N, C-alpha and C positions, 0 to 999 in steps of 0.2 A: 062811445065808439065800440063796435063789435070786436070780439077777440080776433076774428079772421082778418079784419082790416088792420088791426094793430100788429098782428103777427107778420103780415105781408110787408107793411111799412118798415118794421124793425129789421127784418131780414134784408130788405133792399138797402137800408142805410149801412148795415155792416158789409154787405157785398160791395157797395160803392167805395167803402173805406179799405177794401182789400183784405178784410179779416176772414180767414179760413173758418170753415165749420159754422157758418152763420145760422143755418137752420137748427143745428143741435144747440147752439148757444142760446138762441131766442126761446126755444122750447124749454130749456132749463130755466131761463129767467121767468118764463110764464109759470112754471111749477113753483119756483122758489119765492118770487116776489109777488105774484098775483094769486098764488094758491089754487091754480087751476089743475084739474086732473088731466091725464092724457086724452081721455075721451072728450072732455070739454074743449081742449085745444084743437082736436081733430074736427069736431062739429063746428066750432067757431062762432056760435050764435050768442054766447054770453056777452052781456053788455058790461063793458069795463068802466068803472067810475073814473071821473076826471082825475082824481088824486092818484089813482093807480096808473093811469096813462102818463101822468107827469113823472111818476117813479120810474116807469119803463123808459121814458125819454131821457131821464137823467142817467140811467144805467147804460143805455146805448152810447150816450155821449162820453161817459167815463171809459167805456171799452174802446171807442174810437180814439180817445186821447192816449191809449196805451196802458190803462190800468188793468192789472190781472183780474180775470174773471172771479176768482175766489174772493178778492177784496170787494168787488162790486156786489156779489151775493152776500158776503159777510159771514159765510159759513163754509165748513169743509168736513167731510166724513173721513174718519181715520180709524180703521180697524173696528168699525161698529160704533165709534164714539162720534157724537156730533159736536164739532168745535166752532166757536166763534173765532174769526180771524180778522185782523185789521192791520194797518201799516206799522203797528208797534211790534208785530211778530212775523216771523217767517211763515210762508205758506208751507205746510208739511209736504214733503216729497215722498214719492213711492219708495225710495231707498230707505227713508226713515221708518216707513211702515214695515219694511223688511227687517230692519234692525229691531224694532219693537216686537215683531212676531218671533224673531229668533230668541229673544229673551223670554217671552211668554212660553215658548215650546221647551226651552232648555232649563228654565229655572222654576218649574212648578213647585219644587220642594222648598224654595227659599221664601223668606217672610218679609225681610226689610230691604227695600230698594231705595236707591237715590237716582234722581234724574237731574243732572247738573246742566245748567243752561237750558232750562225747560221751555223757554219761549211761550208758545200758546198752551203748553201743558199737554201736548199731544201724546208724548211717550208716557208721562206720568198717568194721564187719564186712561190710556189703553191698558197699562199694567194694572191699575187699580180696578178697572172694570173686569178684565179677564182673569185676574188673580185676586179674587175678592177677599181672600184671607190675608192679603198682604197689607203692609203699611209702606207708603211711598213718600219719601222726602224730596221735594222739588225746589230747586233754587234758581235764581237768575239775578244778574247784575242790574237789569232794567226793571224799575218799578212798574212802568207801563205794561211790560210783558207779564209781570206777575199778576197784575190786575186782570188781564185777559185770562190767564191760566186759572186763577181762582174762580172767575165767572164760569169757565168751562167745567171745572170740577163740580161746582154747585148746580149748573145746568144739567149735568148728567147724573145728579144724585149721588156723587162719590164723596163719602165721608172719611175715606181712609188715605187721604193725602194731606200732608203738612207742608206749608210753604215758607221759604226762607229767602231773605234778600241778602245778596252778597256776591262776591266774585269767586268763581271757580269752587274748589273744595273748601276754601276758607269759610264759605257761608255755612258749611255743615260741620265745622271743626268740633263742636260740642256733641255731635251725634255720630261721628265716624266709627266709633268702636262698635256700635250696634248694627251698622249697615253691612249687609252681606254682598249685595250686588250693586254696582255703579254703572249707570248708562249715561252717555252724553252724545249729542249731536252739536258740537261746538262750532264756533267760527273757524274756518280752515282755508279760506281763499287768500292767496298771497295779495298783499296790498296793491301791487302794480297791476294785477289782473282785474281789479274791480272796475276800472274804466272800460274794459272790453266786454263786460257782462251785458246781456240783453237789457234793453231799457226798461222792460217790464220788471226786471229784478233790481237793477241799479237805481231806477227812478222811484221805486215804491217800497221795496223791502228794506228793513232797518240795517244800516251798514254795521252797527255794533254786532249784529248776529252773523255777519258775513266775513268781516275783516280779521284774518288770522295773523296779521303782521307781515313783515317783509318776506319771511320764508314759509308762512302759513302754519307755523308751529308754536306760536305764542301761548295759546291755551294749553296745549299738551305739555309744554315745558314746565309751566306752573303746576299743572295737574300732577305730573310725575314727582315733582318736588314735595308735594303734600300728601301723596298717596301712601297710606299706611300698608303694612303687610297684611296678607290674608284675605284680600277682596277678590271677587270675580268681576271683571271689567269688560264692558262692551262699548266701543267707541266708533262713531262714524268718522271717516277720514276721506281725504282726496288721494287718488292713486299716486299722484306725484309726490306724496309725502311718505311713502313706504320706507324709503331709504333713511330719511331724516328721523322718522319715528323709531326705526330699528336702532339707530345710533343713540337716541335718547333712552330707549328702554334697556339698552345694554348695561346701563349703570344702576338699574333697579335691583334692589336686593329681594330675593325670595320670590321672584316672578319668572314665569315663562310666557311667551307671547306668540301669537300667530296672526296671519292676515287672511281674510276670506273675501271672495268676490260677491258682487251683487248679481241680480238677474240679467244685467246688461253685460256681464263678463268683466267688469272693472273691480280692482281691489278697492273695497269701500268700507270694510270693517276691520278693526284691530281688537283682538280679544286677549286679555291677560288673565292668567290663572296663577294661584300659588304654586310654586315649583313642585311641591309634594302632592298636589291635587290631581290625581290620575283618574 
């Protein structure tokens, strides 16, 4: 089948399924799955082998069934790092890119970082890539997620990341003293809210990485209990958790904290600093 015909058929199938942006999506699939250049897509005369036509057919069906585009493609770009993603890990969000960029910009003089609940390794890989002098310790409770994260580190040629299996800061208890900066995008959705999530999220992304407990604060509660003094901390949060997090942080010794908004104007980040760190 010629590329032009496959392109037309694929767009029509997505249109019939009511999926917005069908032309953009199919062109992206052509680039990612068929390795066609933009010019080859425009000309449309390339003969597509049967096996690749079948791959496209499968990809279109998965999209029609509601699977997220990033899982169908199997890859995601994150601050210049190419990531493998599958249903064992969350798809990195723009807000998490903003968090990672914040750390990169503000912590260029730091050397040892920790990415707690690393998932796909997006934050860890971005830090290790942009701050090549650094050593990043990345941990996760999910072994399946750690496997993806390790693949992503290897695939991007990053040798300055160490991986640890375990829950929250307990996974790094033997290395906490040397860590200067701690970053985390943890589970923070209230349990009762999970059922109202978009089916692309609830039906495919790992609940372990989403469910923050009845009040959305389970991870942070354990994190603050184990947090030693003297660290600089960057946390992704939900705006509805600001009050609860403020209450939790009030009992922390030796820390001051603040909240910052994301580019959508929502409070999305909690930052903690040693009280004497001006």
